[in-house]
FIFIPA-9705 format. One record per residue: x, y, z of N, C-alpha, C in turn; residue number from 1. Coordinates in nm, 2 decimals. Layout:
FIFIPA-9705
(r (X Y Z) (X Y Z) (X Y Z) NUM);
...
//
This chain:
FIFIPA-9705
(r (5.20 -1.52 1.29) (5.06 -1.48 1.27) (4.98 -1.55 1.38) 1);
(r (4.89 -1.47 1.44) (4.81 -1.53 1.55) (4.66 -1.52 1.50) 2);
(r (4.59 -1.63 1.51) (4.45 -1.64 1.47) (4.37 -1.67 1.60) 3);
(r (4.28 -1.59 1.63) (4.19 -1.61 1.75) (4.07 -1.69 1.70) 4);
(r (4.04 -1.79 1.77) (3.92 -1.88 1.74) (3.81 -1.83 1.83) 5);
(r (3.70 -1.81 1.77) (3.58 -1.77 1.84) (3.48 -1.89 1.85) 6);
(r (3.42 -1.91 1.96) (3.32 -2.02 1.97) (3.18 -1.97 1.94) 7);
(r (3.11 -2.04 1.87) (2.97 -2.00 1.83) (2.88 -2.11 1.89) 8);
(r (2.78 -2.07 1.96) (2.68 -2.17 2.00) (2.56 -2.16 1.91) 9);
(r (2.47 -2.25 1.92) (2.35 -2.25 1.84) (2.26 -2.12 1.87) 10);
(r (2.27 -2.08 2.00) (2.19 -1.96 2.04) (2.24 -1.83 1.97) 11);
(r (2.37 -1.82 1.94) (2.42 -1.70 1.88) (2.40 -1.71 1.73) 12);
(r (2.38 -1.82 1.67) (2.36 -1.83 1.53) (2.21 -1.82 1.48) 13);
(r (2.12 -1.84 1.58) (1.98 -1.83 1.55) (1.94 -1.69 1.51) 14);
(r (1.86 -1.68 1.40) (1.81 -1.54 1.37) (1.71 -1.49 1.47) 15);
(r (1.71 -1.36 1.48) (1.61 -1.30 1.58) (1.47 -1.34 1.54) 16);
(r (1.39 -1.36 1.64) (1.25 -1.39 1.62) (1.18 -1.26 1.56) 17);
(r (1.09 -1.28 1.47) (1.02 -1.17 1.41) (0.93 -1.10 1.51) 18);
(r (0.93 -0.97 1.51) (0.85 -0.90 1.60) (0.70 -0.91 1.57) 19);
(r (0.62 -0.92 1.67) (0.47 -0.93 1.64) (0.42 -0.80 1.59) 20);
(r (0.33 -0.81 1.49) (0.27 -0.69 1.43) (0.13 -0.67 1.49) 21);
(r (0.09 -0.55 1.50) (-0.04 -0.53 1.55) (-0.15 -0.58 1.45) 22);
(r (-0.26 -0.62 1.49) (-0.36 -0.67 1.40) (-0.41 -0.56 1.30) 23);
(r (-0.44 -0.60 1.18) (-0.48 -0.50 1.08) (-0.63 -0.47 1.09) 24);
(r (-0.67 -0.35 1.09) (-0.81 -0.31 1.10) (-0.87 -0.31 0.96) 25);
(r (-0.94 -0.42 0.93) (-1.00 -0.43 0.79) (-1.10 -0.32 0.76) 26);
(r (-1.16 -0.27 0.86) (-1.26 -0.16 0.84) (-1.19 -0.04 0.78) 27);
(r (-1.08 0.00 0.84) (-1.00 0.11 0.80) (-0.95 0.09 0.65) 28);
(r (-0.91 -0.04 0.63) (-0.86 -0.07 0.49) (-0.98 -0.05 0.39) 29);
(r (-1.09 -0.10 0.42) (-1.21 -0.09 0.33) (-1.25 0.05 0.31) 30);
(r (-1.24 0.13 0.42) (-1.28 0.27 0.40) (-1.17 0.34 0.31) 31);
(r (-1.05 0.31 0.33) (-0.94 0.37 0.25) (-0.96 0.34 0.10) 32);
(r (-0.99 0.21 0.07) (-1.01 0.17 -0.07) (-1.14 0.24 -0.13) 33);
(r (-1.24 0.25 -0.05) (-1.36 0.32 -0.09) (-1.33 0.46 -0.12) 34);
(r (-1.25 0.53 -0.04) (-1.22 0.67 -0.06) (-1.14 0.68 -0.19) 35);
(r (-1.05 0.59 -0.22) (-0.97 0.60 -0.34) (-1.06 0.58 -0.46) 36);
(r (-1.16 0.49 -0.46) (-1.25 0.47 -0.57) (-1.34 0.59 -0.59) 37);
(r (-1.39 0.65 -0.48) (-1.47 0.76 -0.49) (-1.40 0.88 -0.55) 38);
(r (-1.27 0.90 -0.51) (-1.19 1.00 -0.56) (-1.17 0.99 -0.71) 39);
(r (-1.14 0.86 -0.75) (-1.13 0.84 -0.90) (-1.26 0.86 -0.97) 40);
(r (-1.37 0.82 -0.92) (-1.50 0.85 -0.98) (-1.53 1.00 -0.99) 41);
(r (-1.50 1.07 -0.88) (-1.52 1.21 -0.88) (-1.43 1.28 -0.99) 42);
(r (-1.31 1.24 -1.00) (-1.22 1.29 -1.10) (-1.27 1.27 -1.24) 43);
(r (-1.32 1.14 -1.26) (-1.37 1.11 -1.39) (-1.50 1.19 -1.43) 44);
(r (-1.58 1.21 -1.33) (-1.70 1.29 -1.35) (-1.67 1.44 -1.37) 45);
(r (-1.57 1.49 -1.30) (-1.52 1.63 -1.32) (-1.46 1.64 -1.46) 46);
(r (-1.39 1.54 -1.50) (-1.33 1.54 -1.64) (-1.44 1.54 -1.75) 47);
(r (-1.54 1.46 -1.72) (-1.65 1.45 -1.82) (-1.73 1.58 -1.83) 48);
(r (-1.76 1.64 -1.71) (-1.83 1.77 -1.71) (-1.74 1.88 -1.78) 49);
(r (-1.61 1.88 -1.75) (-1.53 1.98 -1.81) (-1.52 1.96 -1.96) 50);
(r (-1.51 1.83 -2.00) (-1.50 1.80 -2.14) (-1.63 1.84 -2.22) 51);
(r (-1.74 1.82 -2.15) (-1.87 1.85 -2.22) (-1.88 2.00 -2.23) 52);
(r (-1.84 2.07 -2.13) (-1.84 2.22 -2.14) (-1.75 2.27 -2.24) 53);
(r (-1.64 2.20 -2.26) (-1.54 2.25 -2.36) (-1.57 2.19 -2.50) 54);
(r (-1.67 2.11 -2.51) (-1.71 2.05 -2.64) (-1.63 1.93 -2.68) 55);
(r (-1.57 1.86 -2.58) (-1.49 1.74 -2.61) (-1.57 1.62 -2.54) 56);
(r (-1.59 1.52 -2.62) (-1.66 1.40 -2.57) (-1.55 1.31 -2.49) 57);
(r (-1.58 1.28 -2.37) (-1.49 1.19 -2.29) (-1.57 1.07 -2.25) 58);
(r (-1.53 0.95 -2.28) (-1.60 0.83 -2.25) (-1.54 0.78 -2.11) 59);
(r (-1.63 0.77 -2.01) (-1.59 0.73 -1.88) (-1.66 0.59 -1.84) 60);
(r (-1.71 0.52 -1.94) (-1.78 0.40 -1.92) (-1.69 0.28 -1.88) 61);
(r (-1.56 0.30 -1.89) (-1.47 0.19 -1.86) (-1.47 0.15 -1.72) 62);
//
């Protein structure tokens, strides 16, 4: 049986450096969060109006 020995140096055992990420645009994040909140509010208002027209009381005060 023949066993081949491999030599490892510290350079080959080091994990790869993490890649730099581009900076996050906080303005775009804020706009996206605002859009989600506005969509939820519009959906709740539409549900309220639909419920009132159908004669069902829907509480959206939460």
